[in-house]
N, C-alpha and C positions, 0 to 999 in steps of 0.2 A: 504494500500500500504506500501511496505517496502523499505527503503533506507539505504544502508550500505556504509561506506567509507573505502577505503584502500589507504594508502599513498605510492606512488612509486616515489622516488627521490623528485622532486619539485611538482609533480602532485598528486592530490588526486582523485583516482578513486572512482566512486560512482555507485552502481547498485540499480535498483528499479523495482518493479513489476508494470507495467503500465496498465495491463489489466488482468482480471481474470473472467472466466465464467465456469459453469458446465452445459453442455448440458443434461446430464443424469448421473446416478450413475456410468456408465462405460466410460464416456468421460469427461475429465477435461482438460481445456485449460488455459494457462497463458502466458503472453508476458513480457519479461524483457529487460531492457536496461543497458548497461555498458559504462561509459564514464568518462573523456576524454581519448582516446587511440591515440597513434601515428600511422602514416600511416603504414598499413600492419599488425598491431597488432590485429585488429578485425578478420581478416581471420585466423590468428594463433590460437586465442582463439576459434573462431566459429567452425573451423574444428575439433579441439581437443574435444570440448564439445559435438559436435554432435556424434562423434564416441564413446565417453564415455557414453553418454546418451542411445545410441542404443545398444551398445555391452557390457558394463561393469556392468550395473545394474542387480541385481538379482530379481527374481520373483517366484511365486508359481503357479502351475497349476496341473490339473489332467493328469496323464501320462499313466494310464492303467485301464481297466474296465473288470470285470469278470461277465459273465452271466451264468445262469444255463441251461445246455442241449441245447447249440446253436452250430450247426455244423460249421458255418463260418459267417463272419461279414456281408455278404449280405443276411443273412436269414431274414425272417419275423416271427413275433411272433403273434400267434392268439390272437386277442383281443386288439392289440396295433396298432395304426394307422401308426406309423413310423417303418421303417426297422431298423435292428441293426446298419447298417452303418449310418443312419440318427441320431440315438441316440448318436453314438460316435461323430459325428460332432457337435451335440448340447452340449455335455459334454466338447468338446474342447474349446467352447466359454465361459465357466463358468470362471468368474474372482474370483480368490482366493487370500487371503492375509495371510501370516504367516511369523514369524520372526525366526522360527526354521529350522535347516537343516536336511537332511536325507529324508527318505521315510516314509510316514505315511498312515494309513488306514482310509477309510470312507466307508459309505454304504448308500443305499436307500432301504427302505422296506415299501411299501404302497399297498393298495388294491383299485382296480377300482370299478366303472368307475369314472375317474377324470383326471385332468391335473397334470402331474408331473413337478415340477419346482425345481430350485436350493435350495429353502427353505426346500425341503424334504430331503436334504442330511444330514445324521447324521455325524457330524464332531468331531474331537478332540477339546478340549477346547481352544487350542492355534491357531486354524485355523478359518478363517472368510470368509464367502461368501459376496462379495460386493453388488451383486444384486440378492435378493432372488426370483425375478420374472422371471428370465431367464428360458425359456422353455426347457424341456428335452424330454418329451413324452406325448402322449395322450392315456389313457386307455379307450377303448370303452365298455369293458365288466367287469364283476365282477371277476377279476383275480388278483393274487398276483404278484407284480412287485418287484423283489429282485435282486440287483446287488451290487458288491463290487468294491470300487474305490481305486486307489493308487494315493496319492498326494505327490508331490516332489518340492523342492526348488532348483533352479539352475539359470543359466544365458544363454542368447542367444536363439537359436532355435535348436531343436533336431528332426530330421526326423526319423520316425519309419517305418521300412519295414513291409508290410502287411504279416500276417501269419495266418494259419489255426490252431488255438490252440485247442488241444484235451480237455483241461479243461475249454474252454469257456472264456479264458483270452486274451484280445486284447490290444495292445499298441495304444497310441494316439500321433500324432505329437504334440510335446510340444513347446509352445510359452511362454517362461519364461519372455520375455521382458515386463516390466511394461510401458515403453514409447512406444506409438504407432507411433509417428512421431515427428520430430523436424526440424525446419528450422532456418536459421540465415540470416540477411541482414545487410548491412553497409551503414551508412550515413556520408558523409564528410562535414566538415564546417571549417571556418577560412579563412584568407587571407594571402598572402605572404608566408613567411617562417613558420608561425604558423598555420599549418593545422592539424586538429584533426579528429578523427572518433568516431562515436557512433555505438556500436554493439547492434542490436536488435535480441533477441533470443526467438523463439516460441517453446513451449513444449506442446504436447498432451499426457496424460497418460490414463490408463485403469481404474482409480479410486482406485487402490490398494495403491497408494500414490499420493500426490499432485505434480504438476510440480515443486513447490518450493522445496519439499523434494527430488525430482529426481535431481534437480540442485545441491543441497548440497551433495548428495551421489556421483554424478559424479565428482564433484570437489575434494572430498576427495579421490576418487579412482585415479584420475590423480596425485594428490600430492603424494600418496603412490607409484605410478609407477615411478615417477621422483626422489623420495627420495634417491634412490640408488646412483645417481650421486653426492650427497652431501657428500658421504663417500669416504674414501681413496680407491684407486684401490687395488684389491686383485689379482694382476697380477701373483704372484708366484703360488698361489693356482689354479687360472684359467688355467695356462699353464699345471700344473700337471694333472688336470682333463682332459684336451684335450689329453695329452699323454696317459693316462690310457685308454681312450675310443677311441683311434685313429682308431682302427679296425672297429668300428661300426659307426663312425661319418659320412662318406661320403654317400650321397644318390646316387650320380652318379659318374662314374669313373673319372670325370674331377675335383674333389675336389682339388687334388694336383696341377692341372693346374691353378685353380683359385688362389691358394696361390702365384703363380708366376706371375700373371697378375698385372697390375698397381693398386696401392692403390685406385685410383679414381674409377675404375670399381667395386672394392669390396665395397666401400662406396655406390655406386649407388645401388648395390644389397641390402644392409642393409636398404636403405630408399625407396626401391620399395615394397610397400605393396601388398599383394595378391589380395586385392579388386580392384587393378588397372589393373589386368589381366582379360582376358576373360574366367574365370573359370566358369563352371556350378554351380548353386546354391548348389547342393548336395556336390560337392567336396569342394567348398568354406566353407560351414558350418562345414564339417568334419575337415578340416584343422584348422579353427578358434577354434573349440572345443578343439583341441589338442595344442592350444597356438602357432600355426604356423602363424605368422603375416606378414612376409616379405619373399622375394625370398631367402634371405640369410638363414633364418630359414629353409626354404624348402630344400635348397641345402645341408644343414648339417644334413639331415636325411637319413638313409639308406632305401633301398626298404623294408626291413623287418620291419623297424619302421613304415612306412606308412601302410603296410598291417595289422599291429596290431590295427590300428584305426578302431573303430566300423563302420561297413557298407562300409569300403573301400575295393576295389577290384583291381585286376591287371590291368583291363581296365582303371581304374581311374588314376593309376600311368602312364600308357602309354599316356593317354590324357594330363597329366601334362607335359610329355616330349615334346609333340607337341607344347604346349603353350610356353614352355621355349625356344624352337628352334626359335620361331617367336619373342619372347620378347627381346632376347639378340643379339647384333650385333657382338659379337665375337664368334669364332669357339668353339662350345661346343662338337662337334663330338658325338652327341647323336644318338643312333639307338635303335631299339627295341631289338636288340641282346644284349644290355647292361644288360638285365635281365638274 
């Protein structure tokens, strides 16, 4: 167990790992506590850590597979028990670990009859498979099974649209997130005016890193994000950039109207995160990938900016308009004719 101390004013914060277990190679669980915290601080830290753990950490996974002479992903291959689609789904579950960025190649080249597992993947020296027993396919006959793989490191979730590739290359929905789940809870104690809180934080990972490592990385990412506020404002430069790009800044025609509204409403938009709206998962993931986190970020993008996002379509922009009309209580005067 680990206990660390951080002194804040007259209080000494301590954190400790109070439970640790590994169900299997692809499921690692640890529970941590942080105390003593003042009332409300546990929620502040818990919410921020949960978002950082799920959305800011990077991971590695297989993002594309190339077969030989396969017309479409729902094809069957003679001598193989699984369909091409089932093989793709199995490859999606493979847990990979790598510290390098960019796209890298891997492959499988085996001869049946036999079971094909993650241990049969031929990898670059800097890439590691967490569980070599993960099933990929079953070869029932004496056939050659050859496929090429693309491995990539990134963060978040990337949805791939199905396609019928002429060269037998098919994308896979990429789940880069090494943290599978995280929860937090708060326990209050003390009497009278001296009331404190204990933050309990639970983290489950896929085995490519430990929950403790995930906690450290998420903390560093949060510190990096807030570090900008410790520096002096670059107001003159910021205003210059706004002026230079004024023609392309507005997403909707009411940007100038927003500038004339009360400052309280502008602040509300800046602290209204897009995950608080009823956006479909596809739209939410596309916006998040493009670093659009709040309604203010969204309103400062042009229609052309959104349509440049991968897999984003005009119907998605129109859907966002409908959501914004319901989310905001002031007149936005949005219509589909705005486009």
